[in-house]
C-alpha positions in Angstrom: 118.4 142.2 -149.2 115.8 140.7 -147.9 115.4 141.3 -144.2 112.4 140.4 -141.8 110.8 143.0 -139.7 109.8 141.8 -136.4 107.0 143.7 -134.5 108.1 146.5 -131.7 106.5 146.9 -128.5 105.6 150.1 -127.5 106.6 151.6 -124.1 103.2 149.7 -122.0 103.6 146.4 -123.8 107.4 146.2 -122.6 106.6 148.3 -119.1 103.8 145.9 -118.3 105.9 142.5 -119.4 109.0 144.2 -117.3 106.3 144.3 -114.0 104.7 141.4 -114.7 108.2 139.3 -114.7 109.5 138.7 -111.0 112.9 140.7 -111.0 114.8 137.2 -109.3 113.6 135.2 -112.3 116.3 136.6 -114.5 118.9 136.1 -111.7 119.1 132.7 -110.2 119.9 129.7 -112.6 117.6 127.1 -110.1 113.7 128.9 -110.0 112.9 126.8 -112.2 113.1 123.8 -109.2 111.8 126.2 -107.2 108.8 126.5 -108.9 108.7 123.5 -109.9 108.7 122.2 -106.3 106.0 124.4 -105.3 103.5 124.3 -107.6 104.2 120.3 -107.8 104.6 119.8 -103.8 107.7 117.3 -104.8 110.5 118.2 -102.5 113.7 119.9 -103.4 117.3 120.0 -101.4 119.2 123.8 -101.1 122.1 124.2 -100.6 123.6 126.8 -98.2 126.3 127.8 -96.8 128.1 123.9 -96.6 124.9 122.7 -95.3 121.7 120.9 -97.6 118.1 122.0 -96.4 116.1 119.3 -97.5 112.1 119.8 -98.1 109.1 121.2 -100.2 108.7 124.7 -100.8 105.8 126.5 -100.0 105.7 130.0 -101.4 108.3 132.0 -102.9 108.8 136.0 -102.6 111.5 138.2 -103.7 113.3 137.8 -100.3 113.7 134.2 -99.2 111.8 131.0 -100.1 109.6 129.2 -97.3 110.5 125.1 -97.2 108.1 122.6 -94.9 109.4 119.4 -94.1 108.4 116.0 -91.7 110.8 117.3 -88.3 109.8 121.5 -89.4 106.9 123.3 -90.9 108.2 126.6 -91.6 111.5 126.5 -92.8 112.0 130.6 -94.2 116.0 130.4 -96.5 116.9 134.0 -97.3 117.6 134.0 -101.7 121.0 135.5 -101.4 122.2 133.0 -99.2 121.2 130.0 -101.7 124.0 128.3 -103.1 122.2 125.5 -105.6 118.8 123.9 -106.1 118.9 120.2 -106.3 115.6 118.3 -107.2 114.2 115.6 -109.1 
């Protein structure tokens, strides 16, 4: 039986990877859309508590998403309240 061996990571390297990746990145399925909106300056629609909030992401933090729109210069949404995100 021929098994391929995978290189093992040292504890220091593993800790560095855990610090580099935000904790919320793996837990939220729509982070990719929010990050794309931030990077490409494209609009998204964020759904929370039965409401649709259109805008463009200007900042992402561990607890909140900040948007801007034609009507409002600053919209701050709690991440744990977000039900979904739609984007192009």
